Each structure stands twice: as structure tokens, then as C-alpha cells.
A tleap script that builds the chain and sets N, CA, C and O, in Angstrom:
source leaprc.protein.ff14SB
mol = sequence {
  NMET SER ILE ILE ILE LEU THR ILE HIE ILE
  LEU ILE ALA ILE SER LEU VAL PHE VAL ILE
  LEU LEU GLN ARG SER GLU GLY GLY GLY LEU
  GLY ILE GLY GLY GLY GLY GLN GLY GLY GLY
  PHE MET THR ALA ARG GLY THR ALA ASN LEU
  LEU THR ARG VAL THR ALA PHE LEU ALA VAL
  ALA PHE PHE SER THR SER ILE ILE LEU ALA
  ILE LEU SER GLY ARG THR ALA VAL GLU PRO
  SER LEU LEU ASP GLU ILE THR SER GLU ALA
  GLU THR SER THR GLN SER PRO ALA ILE PRO
  THR VAL PRO ALA ASP CGLN
}
set mol.1.N position { 102.676 106.961 77.679 }
set mol.1.CA position { 101.934 107.449 78.287 }
set mol.1.C position { 101.004 105.798 79.257 }
set mol.1.O position { 100.638 105.840 80.431 }
set mol.2.N position { 100.875 104.776 78.484 }
set mol.2.CA position { 100.326 103.433 78.970 }
set mol.2.C position { 101.313 103.242 80.097 }
set mol.2.O position { 100.790 102.711 81.076 }
set mol.3.N position { 102.486 103.502 80.221 }
set mol.3.CA position { 103.611 103.116 80.760 }
set mol.3.C position { 103.276 103.469 82.044 }
set mol.3.O position { 103.027 102.727 82.995 }
set mol.4.N position { 103.296 105.112 81.965 }
set mol.4.CA position { 103.072 105.693 83.542 }
set mol.4.C position { 101.871 104.889 83.947 }
set mol.4.O position { 101.845 104.050 84.847 }
set mol.5.N position { 100.794 105.282 83.104 }
set mol.5.CA position { 99.344 104.542 84.171 }
set mol.5.C position { 99.974 103.220 84.680 }
set mol.5.O position { 100.095 103.036 85.891 }
set mol.6.N position { 100.451 102.127 83.607 }
set mol.6.CA position { 100.736 100.698 84.194 }
set mol.6.C position { 101.311 100.997 85.349 }
set mol.6.O position { 100.656 100.686 86.343 }
set mol.7.N position { 102.587 101.631 85.561 }
set mol.7.CA position { 103.178 101.811 86.869 }
set mol.7.C position { 102.154 102.223 88.045 }
set mol.7.O position { 101.919 101.540 89.042 }
set mol.8.N position { 101.516 103.648 87.687 }
set mol.8.CA position { 100.859 103.735 88.907 }
set mol.8.C position { 99.873 102.626 89.172 }
set mol.8.O position { 99.863 102.311 90.362 }
set mol.9.N position { 99.007 101.915 88.383 }
set mol.9.CA position { 98.446 100.845 88.299 }
set mol.9.C position { 98.908 99.829 89.218 }
set mol.9.O position { 98.149 99.372 90.073 }
set mol.10.N position { 100.384 99.361 89.066 }
set mol.10.CA position { 100.834 98.211 89.693 }
set mol.10.C position { 101.173 98.515 91.008 }
set mol.10.O position { 101.034 97.672 91.894 }
set mol.11.N position { 101.814 100.169 91.331 }
set mol.11.CA position { 101.791 100.981 92.744 }
set mol.11.C position { 100.246 101.019 93.227 }
set mol.11.O position { 100.275 101.737 94.225 }
set mol.12.N position { 99.206 100.693 93.059 }
set mol.12.CA position { 97.870 101.114 93.423 }
set mol.12.C position { 97.688 99.478 93.952 }
set mol.12.O position { 97.526 99.268 95.154 }
set mol.13.N position { 97.720 98.508 93.114 }
set mol.13.CA position { 97.199 97.188 93.237 }
set mol.13.C position { 98.241 96.659 94.653 }
set mol.13.O position { 97.757 95.787 95.375 }
set mol.14.N position { 99.429 97.124 94.948 }
set mol.14.CA position { 100.325 96.680 95.737 }
set mol.14.C position { 99.784 97.307 97.087 }
set mol.14.O position { 99.810 96.692 98.153 }
set mol.15.N position { 99.394 98.325 96.967 }
set mol.15.CA position { 98.884 99.473 97.890 }
set mol.15.C position { 97.760 98.704 98.723 }
set mol.15.O position { 97.760 98.664 99.953 }
set mol.16.N position { 96.855 98.131 97.955 }
set mol.16.CA position { 95.288 98.066 97.904 }
set mol.16.C position { 95.569 96.578 98.769 }
set mol.16.O position { 95.203 96.612 99.944 }
set mol.17.N position { 96.241 95.173 98.241 }
set mol.17.CA position { 96.706 94.365 99.063 }
set mol.17.C position { 97.354 94.278 100.490 }
set mol.17.O position { 97.364 93.312 101.254 }
set mol.18.N position { 98.010 95.799 100.694 }
set mol.18.CA position { 98.683 95.868 101.933 }
set mol.18.C position { 97.751 96.631 102.794 }
set mol.18.O position { 97.652 96.419 104.003 }
set mol.19.N position { 97.027 97.579 102.108 }
set mol.19.CA position { 95.919 97.740 103.333 }
set mol.19.C position { 94.719 96.937 103.567 }
set mol.19.O position { 94.044 97.120 104.580 }
set mol.20.N position { 94.398 96.008 102.641 }
set mol.20.CA position { 93.658 94.971 103.090 }
set mol.20.C position { 93.894 93.726 103.702 }
set mol.20.O position { 93.126 92.789 103.919 }
set mol.21.N position { 95.107 93.881 103.945 }
set mol.21.CA position { 95.910 92.843 105.053 }
set mol.21.C position { 95.988 93.734 106.244 }
set mol.21.O position { 96.301 93.127 107.268 }
set mol.22.N position { 95.797 94.944 106.377 }
set mol.22.CA position { 96.245 95.462 107.519 }
set mol.22.C position { 95.000 95.347 108.377 }
set mol.22.O position { 94.963 95.323 109.607 }
set mol.23.N position { 94.142 95.289 107.656 }
set mol.23.CA position { 92.381 95.216 108.307 }
set mol.23.C position { 92.105 93.836 109.091 }
set mol.23.O position { 92.402 92.669 108.835 }
set mol.24.N position { 91.385 94.477 110.197 }
set mol.24.CA position { 90.918 93.340 110.995 }
set mol.24.C position { 89.501 92.439 110.449 }
set mol.24.O position { 88.413 92.910 110.119 }
set mol.25.N position { 89.928 90.990 110.482 }
set mol.25.CA position { 89.101 90.654 109.931 }
set mol.25.C position { 88.136 90.210 111.182 }
set mol.25.O position { 88.389 90.446 112.363 }
set mol.26.N position { 86.807 89.418 110.614 }
set mol.26.CA position { 85.880 89.180 111.521 }
set mol.26.C position { 86.438 88.458 112.580 }
set mol.26.O position { 86.442 88.913 113.724 }
set mol.27.N position { 87.172 86.757 112.129 }
set mol.27.CA position { 88.046 86.200 112.853 }
set mol.27.C position { 89.017 86.225 113.288 }
set mol.27.O position { 89.572 85.198 113.678 }
set mol.28.N position { 89.674 87.685 113.385 }
set mol.28.CA position { 91.282 88.199 113.826 }
set mol.28.C position { 92.099 87.433 113.337 }
set mol.28.O position { 93.065 86.968 113.942 }
set mol.29.N position { 91.686 87.133 111.731 }
set mol.29.CA position { 92.846 86.187 111.418 }
set mol.29.C position { 94.581 86.970 111.062 }
set mol.29.O position { 95.660 86.851 111.641 }
set mol.30.N position { 94.231 87.602 110.089 }
set mol.30.CA position { 95.329 88.446 109.446 }
set mol.30.C position { 95.742 90.091 109.952 }
set mol.30.O position { 96.796 90.707 109.789 }
set mol.31.N position { 94.584 90.465 110.558 }
set mol.31.CA position { 94.445 91.852 111.115 }
set mol.31.C position { 95.442 92.028 112.016 }
set mol.31.O position { 95.704 91.187 112.876 }
set mol.32.N position { 96.156 93.298 111.858 }
set mol.32.CA position { 97.442 93.870 112.712 }
set mol.32.C position { 97.250 95.351 113.143 }
set mol.32.O position { 98.086 96.212 113.419 }
set mol.33.N position { 96.019 95.380 113.120 }
set mol.33.CA position { 95.660 96.953 113.270 }
set mol.33.C position { 96.043 97.257 115.107 }
set mol.33.O position { 96.143 98.461 115.346 }
set mol.34.N position { 96.178 96.662 115.904 }
set mol.34.CA position { 96.582 96.974 117.249 }
set mol.34.C position { 95.748 96.559 118.316 }
set mol.34.O position { 95.925 96.938 119.474 }
set mol.35.N position { 94.702 95.671 117.905 }
set mol.35.CA position { 93.727 95.281 118.863 }
set mol.35.C position { 92.957 96.527 119.700 }
set mol.35.O position { 92.944 97.750 119.559 }
set mol.36.N position { 92.482 95.827 120.403 }
set mol.36.CA position { 91.773 96.914 121.261 }
set mol.36.C position { 92.354 97.909 122.364 }
set mol.36.O position { 91.730 98.442 123.281 }
set mol.37.N position { 93.564 98.013 122.076 }
set mol.37.CA position { 94.356 98.615 123.816 }
set mol.37.C position { 94.022 100.156 123.388 }
set mol.37.O position { 94.034 100.580 122.233 }
set mol.38.N position { 93.764 100.795 124.401 }
set mol.38.CA position { 93.668 102.439 124.435 }
set mol.38.C position { 94.716 103.125 124.461 }
set mol.38.O position { 94.495 104.333 124.534 }
set mol.39.N position { 96.333 102.674 124.414 }
set mol.39.CA position { 97.193 103.412 124.294 }
set mol.39.C position { 97.756 103.622 122.937 }
set mol.39.O position { 98.964 103.855 122.886 }
set mol.40.N position { 97.008 103.574 121.706 }
set mol.40.CA position { 97.464 104.001 120.623 }
set mol.40.C position { 97.264 105.341 120.086 }
set mol.40.O position { 96.691 106.354 120.488 }
set mol.41.N position { 98.179 104.887 118.639 }
set mol.41.CA position { 97.308 106.683 118.091 }
set mol.41.C position { 96.014 106.678 117.860 }
set mol.41.O position { 95.431 107.747 118.044 }
set mol.42.N position { 95.406 105.774 117.508 }
set mol.42.CA position { 93.764 106.073 117.189 }
set mol.42.C position { 93.387 104.666 117.763 }
set mol.42.O position { 94.019 103.615 117.859 }
set mol.43.N position { 91.565 105.206 118.257 }
set mol.43.CA position { 90.937 104.055 118.856 }
set mol.43.C position { 90.586 103.102 117.425 }
set mol.43.O position { 90.468 103.444 116.248 }
set mol.44.N position { 90.494 101.914 118.023 }
set mol.44.CA position { 90.122 100.781 116.929 }
set mol.44.C position { 88.764 100.968 116.157 }
set mol.44.O position { 88.378 100.088 115.387 }
set mol.45.N position { 88.171 101.914 116.329 }
set mol.45.CA position { 87.278 102.228 115.277 }
set mol.45.C position { 88.050 103.114 114.490 }
set mol.45.O position { 88.517 102.757 113.408 }
set mol.46.N position { 88.205 104.174 114.932 }
set mol.46.CA position { 88.936 105.031 114.066 }
set mol.46.C position { 90.120 104.599 112.959 }
set mol.46.O position { 90.267 105.101 111.845 }
set mol.47.N position { 90.956 103.491 113.588 }
set mol.47.CA position { 91.843 102.680 112.532 }
set mol.47.C position { 90.757 102.052 111.325 }
set mol.47.O position { 90.952 102.066 110.110 }
set mol.48.N position { 89.510 101.481 112.086 }
set mol.48.CA position { 88.727 100.765 110.818 }
set mol.48.C position { 88.561 101.782 109.870 }
set mol.48.O position { 89.124 101.794 108.775 }
set mol.49.N position { 87.681 102.756 110.349 }
set mol.49.CA position { 86.916 103.406 109.782 }
set mol.49.C position { 88.339 104.190 108.489 }
set mol.49.O position { 88.124 104.154 107.278 }
set mol.50.N position { 89.591 104.779 109.035 }
set mol.50.CA position { 90.288 105.296 108.297 }
set mol.50.C position { 90.956 103.984 106.973 }
set mol.50.O position { 91.563 104.377 105.977 }
set mol.51.N position { 90.754 102.839 107.173 }
set mol.51.CA position { 91.781 101.727 106.323 }
set mol.51.C position { 90.369 101.128 105.665 }
set mol.51.O position { 90.371 100.138 104.933 }
set mol.52.N position { 89.168 101.863 106.025 }
set mol.52.CA position { 87.843 101.362 105.134 }
set mol.52.C position { 88.051 102.324 104.171 }
set mol.52.O position { 88.357 101.901 103.056 }
set mol.53.N position { 87.936 103.814 104.365 }
set mol.53.CA position { 88.303 104.718 103.601 }
set mol.53.C position { 89.538 104.456 102.587 }
set mol.53.O position { 89.489 104.387 101.359 }
set mol.54.N position { 90.328 104.367 103.191 }
set mol.54.CA position { 91.673 104.386 102.224 }
set mol.54.C position { 91.555 102.962 101.080 }
set mol.54.O position { 92.000 103.156 99.949 }
set mol.55.N position { 90.966 101.585 101.401 }
set mol.55.CA position { 90.472 100.939 100.942 }
set mol.55.C position { 89.512 101.430 99.872 }
set mol.55.O position { 89.948 101.107 98.767 }
set mol.56.N position { 88.343 102.104 99.794 }
set mol.56.CA position { 87.713 102.394 99.163 }
set mol.56.C position { 88.088 103.219 97.900 }
set mol.56.O position { 87.730 102.964 96.750 }
set mol.57.N position { 89.104 104.558 98.431 }
set mol.57.CA position { 89.496 104.981 97.774 }
set mol.57.C position { 90.531 104.366 96.671 }
set mol.57.O position { 90.588 104.752 95.503 }
set mol.58.N position { 91.467 103.178 97.339 }
set mol.58.CA position { 92.318 102.553 96.325 }
set mol.58.C position { 91.664 101.763 95.541 }
set mol.58.O position { 92.255 101.435 94.512 }
set mol.59.N position { 90.364 101.256 95.754 }
set mol.59.CA position { 89.306 100.236 94.885 }
set mol.59.C position { 89.143 101.347 93.920 }
set mol.59.O position { 89.632 101.216 92.798 }
set mol.60.N position { 88.520 102.404 94.235 }
set mol.60.CA position { 88.208 103.475 92.891 }
set mol.60.C position { 89.218 103.786 91.883 }
set mol.60.O position { 89.031 103.904 90.672 }
set mol.61.N position { 90.326 103.907 92.540 }
set mol.61.CA position { 91.746 104.205 91.979 }
set mol.61.C position { 91.778 102.822 90.550 }
set mol.61.O position { 91.549 102.827 89.341 }
set mol.62.N position { 92.109 102.001 91.360 }
set mol.62.CA position { 92.264 100.210 90.645 }
set mol.62.C position { 91.580 100.512 89.593 }
set mol.62.O position { 92.089 100.656 88.482 }
set mol.63.N position { 89.950 100.679 89.934 }
set mol.63.CA position { 89.192 100.098 88.381 }
set mol.63.C position { 89.251 101.493 87.555 }
set mol.63.O position { 88.616 101.316 86.515 }
set mol.64.N position { 89.769 102.814 87.614 }
set mol.64.CA position { 89.700 103.825 86.949 }
set mol.64.C position { 90.705 103.701 86.468 }
set mol.64.O position { 90.775 104.338 85.416 }
set mol.65.N position { 92.067 102.874 86.857 }
set mol.65.CA position { 93.350 103.017 86.246 }
set mol.65.C position { 93.214 101.531 85.185 }
set mol.65.O position { 94.014 101.250 84.292 }
set mol.66.N position { 92.410 100.998 85.439 }
set mol.66.CA position { 92.445 99.564 84.793 }
set mol.66.C position { 91.361 100.039 83.435 }
set mol.66.O position { 91.947 99.938 82.357 }
set mol.67.N position { 90.116 100.458 83.335 }
set mol.67.CA position { 89.279 101.146 82.763 }
set mol.67.C position { 90.281 101.926 81.564 }
set mol.67.O position { 90.058 101.802 80.360 }
set mol.68.N position { 91.114 102.527 81.976 }
set mol.68.CA position { 91.670 103.942 81.351 }
set mol.68.C position { 92.507 102.649 80.661 }
set mol.68.O position { 91.831 102.222 79.725 }
set mol.69.N position { 93.624 101.973 80.804 }
set mol.69.CA position { 94.649 100.989 80.130 }
set mol.69.C position { 93.698 100.486 79.293 }
set mol.69.O position { 93.839 100.841 78.122 }
set mol.70.N position { 92.466 99.533 79.604 }
set mol.70.CA position { 91.581 99.080 78.624 }
set mol.70.C position { 91.298 99.930 77.163 }
set mol.70.O position { 91.250 99.559 75.990 }
set mol.71.N position { 91.146 101.174 77.791 }
set mol.71.CA position { 90.765 101.974 76.527 }
set mol.71.C position { 92.002 102.369 75.806 }
set mol.71.O position { 92.024 102.455 74.578 }
set mol.72.N position { 93.044 102.612 76.567 }
set mol.72.CA position { 94.369 103.266 75.623 }
set mol.72.C position { 94.814 101.796 74.587 }
set mol.72.O position { 95.173 101.895 73.414 }
set mol.73.N position { 94.684 100.489 75.342 }
set mol.73.CA position { 95.048 99.024 74.802 }
set mol.73.C position { 94.245 99.148 73.297 }
set mol.73.O position { 94.671 99.012 72.151 }
set mol.74.N position { 92.988 99.444 73.789 }
set mol.74.CA position { 92.315 99.473 72.108 }
set mol.74.C position { 92.365 100.216 71.407 }
set mol.74.O position { 91.949 99.893 70.295 }
set mol.75.N position { 92.844 101.539 71.565 }
set mol.75.CA position { 93.188 102.355 70.664 }
set mol.75.C position { 94.647 102.284 70.013 }
set mol.75.O position { 94.897 102.950 69.008 }
set mol.76.N position { 95.580 101.481 70.596 }
set mol.76.CA position { 96.622 101.255 70.025 }
set mol.76.C position { 96.759 99.906 69.174 }
set mol.76.O position { 97.791 99.578 68.587 }
set mol.77.N position { 95.569 99.173 69.194 }
set mol.77.CA position { 95.899 98.005 68.405 }
set mol.77.C position { 95.923 98.721 66.615 }
set mol.77.O position { 95.297 99.737 66.310 }
set mol.78.N position { 96.482 98.195 65.978 }
set mol.78.CA position { 96.707 98.799 64.737 }
set mol.78.C position { 96.219 97.577 63.813 }
set mol.78.O position { 96.746 96.471 63.929 }
set mol.79.N position { 94.954 97.882 62.679 }
set mol.79.CA position { 94.647 96.956 61.835 }
set mol.79.C position { 95.219 97.508 60.619 }
set mol.79.O position { 95.423 98.674 60.278 }
set mol.80.N position { 95.468 96.189 59.940 }
set mol.80.CA position { 95.973 96.195 58.357 }
set mol.80.C position { 95.450 97.360 57.578 }
set mol.80.O position { 94.234 97.408 57.391 }
set mol.81.N position { 96.178 98.256 57.125 }
set mol.81.CA position { 95.325 99.422 56.048 }
set mol.81.C position { 95.312 98.488 54.868 }
set mol.81.O position { 95.856 97.384 54.872 }
set mol.82.N position { 94.384 99.222 53.453 }
set mol.82.CA position { 93.971 98.467 52.296 }
set mol.82.C position { 95.272 98.500 51.780 }
set mol.82.O position { 95.692 97.509 51.183 }
set mol.83.N position { 96.308 99.973 51.990 }
set mol.83.CA position { 97.749 99.967 51.217 }
set mol.83.C position { 98.223 98.451 51.510 }
set mol.83.O position { 98.326 97.568 50.658 }
set mol.84.N position { 98.496 98.330 52.922 }
set mol.84.CA position { 99.132 97.191 53.127 }
set mol.84.C position { 98.718 96.009 52.616 }
set mol.84.O position { 99.652 95.433 52.058 }
set mol.85.N position { 97.814 95.483 52.583 }
set mol.85.CA position { 97.223 94.413 51.932 }
set mol.85.C position { 97.549 94.051 50.344 }
set mol.85.O position { 97.931 92.922 50.037 }
set mol.86.N position { 97.356 95.164 49.306 }
set mol.86.CA position { 97.840 95.769 48.135 }
set mol.86.C position { 99.612 95.492 48.177 }
set mol.86.O position { 100.056 94.600 47.454 }
set mol.87.N position { 100.318 96.093 48.827 }
set mol.87.CA position { 101.856 95.874 48.261 }
set mol.87.C position { 102.296 94.404 49.038 }
set mol.87.O position { 103.263 93.796 48.579 }
set mol.88.N position { 101.652 93.920 50.079 }
set mol.88.CA position { 101.650 92.153 50.222 }
set mol.88.C position { 101.411 91.383 48.847 }
set mol.88.O position { 102.266 90.696 48.287 }
set mol.89.N position { 99.971 91.631 48.342 }
set mol.89.CA position { 99.813 91.185 47.426 }
set mol.89.C position { 100.857 91.365 45.999 }
set mol.89.O position { 101.258 90.438 45.295 }
set mol.90.N position { 101.041 92.286 45.886 }
set mol.90.CA position { 101.803 92.834 44.650 }
set mol.90.C position { 103.123 92.138 44.736 }
set mol.90.O position { 103.607 91.632 43.723 }
set mol.91.N position { 103.795 92.080 46.010 }
set mol.91.CA position { 105.159 91.294 46.332 }
set mol.91.C position { 105.065 90.017 45.966 }
set mol.91.O position { 105.922 89.550 45.216 }
set mol.92.N position { 103.693 89.007 46.572 }
set mol.92.CA position { 103.767 87.891 46.092 }
set mol.92.C position { 103.515 87.643 44.388 }
set mol.92.O position { 104.004 86.628 43.894 }
set mol.93.N position { 102.863 88.446 43.654 }
set mol.93.CA position { 102.583 88.393 42.276 }
set mol.93.C position { 103.517 88.886 41.107 }
set mol.93.O position { 103.379 89.018 39.891 }
set mol.94.N position { 104.743 89.145 42.211 }
set mol.94.CA position { 106.134 89.993 41.048 }
set mol.94.C position { 107.096 88.889 41.020 }
set mol.94.O position { 108.231 89.152 40.622 }
set mol.95.N position { 106.747 87.388 41.475 }
set mol.95.CA position { 107.781 86.727 41.473 }
set mol.95.C position { 107.580 86.257 39.935 }
set mol.95.O position { 106.500 86.449 39.377 }
set mol.96.N position { 108.559 85.693 39.339 }
set mol.96.CA position { 107.889 85.180 37.690 }
set mol.96.C position { 108.096 83.428 38.050 }
set mol.96.O position { 108.757 82.811 38.886 }
set mol.97.N position { 107.277 83.085 37.086 }
set mol.97.CA position { 107.022 81.806 36.784 }
set mol.97.C position { 108.294 81.215 36.544 }
set mol.97.O position { 109.245 81.841 36.074 }
set mol.98.N position { 108.322 79.828 36.914 }
set mol.98.CA position { 109.630 79.174 36.195 }
set mol.98.C position { 109.524 78.591 34.803 }
set mol.98.O position { 108.544 77.979 34.378 }
set mol.99.N position { 110.637 78.845 34.141 }
set mol.99.CA position { 110.590 79.285 32.588 }
set mol.99.C position { 110.828 77.440 32.318 }
set mol.99.O position { 111.674 76.807 32.949 }
set mol.100.N position { 109.901 76.805 31.270 }
set mol.100.CA position { 110.458 75.343 31.242 }
set mol.100.C position { 111.817 75.423 30.295 }
set mol.100.O position { 112.026 76.389 29.562 }
set mol.101.N position { 112.614 74.419 30.388 }
set mol.101.CA position { 113.718 74.062 29.676 }
set mol.101.C position { 113.164 72.886 28.865 }
set mol.101.O position { 112.324 72.044 29.183 }
set mol.102.N position { 114.060 73.098 27.404 }
set mol.102.CA position { 113.895 71.903 26.347 }
set mol.102.C position { 114.991 71.165 26.568 }
set mol.102.O position { 116.102 71.679 26.698 }
set mol.103.N position { 114.752 69.761 26.638 }
set mol.103.CA position { 116.039 69.136 26.514 }
set mol.103.C position { 117.097 69.283 25.469 }
set mol.103.O position { 116.744 69.293 24.289 }
set mol.104.N position { 118.278 69.390 25.765 }
set mol.104.CA position { 119.260 69.362 24.862 }
set mol.104.C position { 119.410 68.423 23.521 }
set mol.104.O position { 120.147 68.839 22.627 }
set mol.105.N position { 118.958 67.587 23.411 }
set mol.105.CA position { 119.119 66.325 22.604 }
set mol.105.C position { 118.096 66.260 21.298 }
set mol.105.O position { 118.175 65.518 20.319 }
set mol.106.N position { 117.068 67.321 21.619 }
set mol.106.CA position { 116.214 67.466 20.544 }
set mol.106.C position { 116.167 68.539 19.330 }
set mol.106.O position { 115.289 68.461 18.471 }
savepdb mol mol.pdb
quit
């Protein structure tokens, strides 16, 4: 279950980076959204609104999968039980002590 959610989480993260890089920045740096030409599929304003909404959706999905993964990792942490501690102590105490040897010349 956690592997599926982790895979979805990674895909969302990659998509989020891609969508953020597509957006037009204030300085016009990395934005490749098509500029202000009127011959495109959508207007510059419509593209900006679409990318903003997609970014918000991906951000919510990213945080949701992060919380789900944190909850799942907390549940899978196994603490040692009392029986495990007793059996480990029993294994160390069953070793026989060394028998002193008596020298042969006495």
C-alpha cells in the first residue's frame, strides 16, 4: 500500500515541478507559457489561471500524500515486545559458565 502511495507521491512531485516551471514569472525568467500573442490556444490570462489552479491541486495532492505516508510509516514502526526481550535475556543466560580446571600435578 505504501509503495503505491509513494509512487503517486513521486509522480505528483515531478508534475508539480514541471507545472511550476511552465508558469510565467514576474521577471519573465523561466516562463514558457506562450507570451502575449493572440494566436494561441488560450489567452495569457486563461493559461495563467489554468496553471495556477493545476498548481494548487497538485500542491494539495502532494501534502495529502505526504501526510498519508507519514501516518503509514508511524504504524509500521515495530517496537520490541516483552516476549522478545525475555527470549533475548534467556539466550544470554543459558550459556554455561567456564569450569575451572585443576592442574594435573596435584
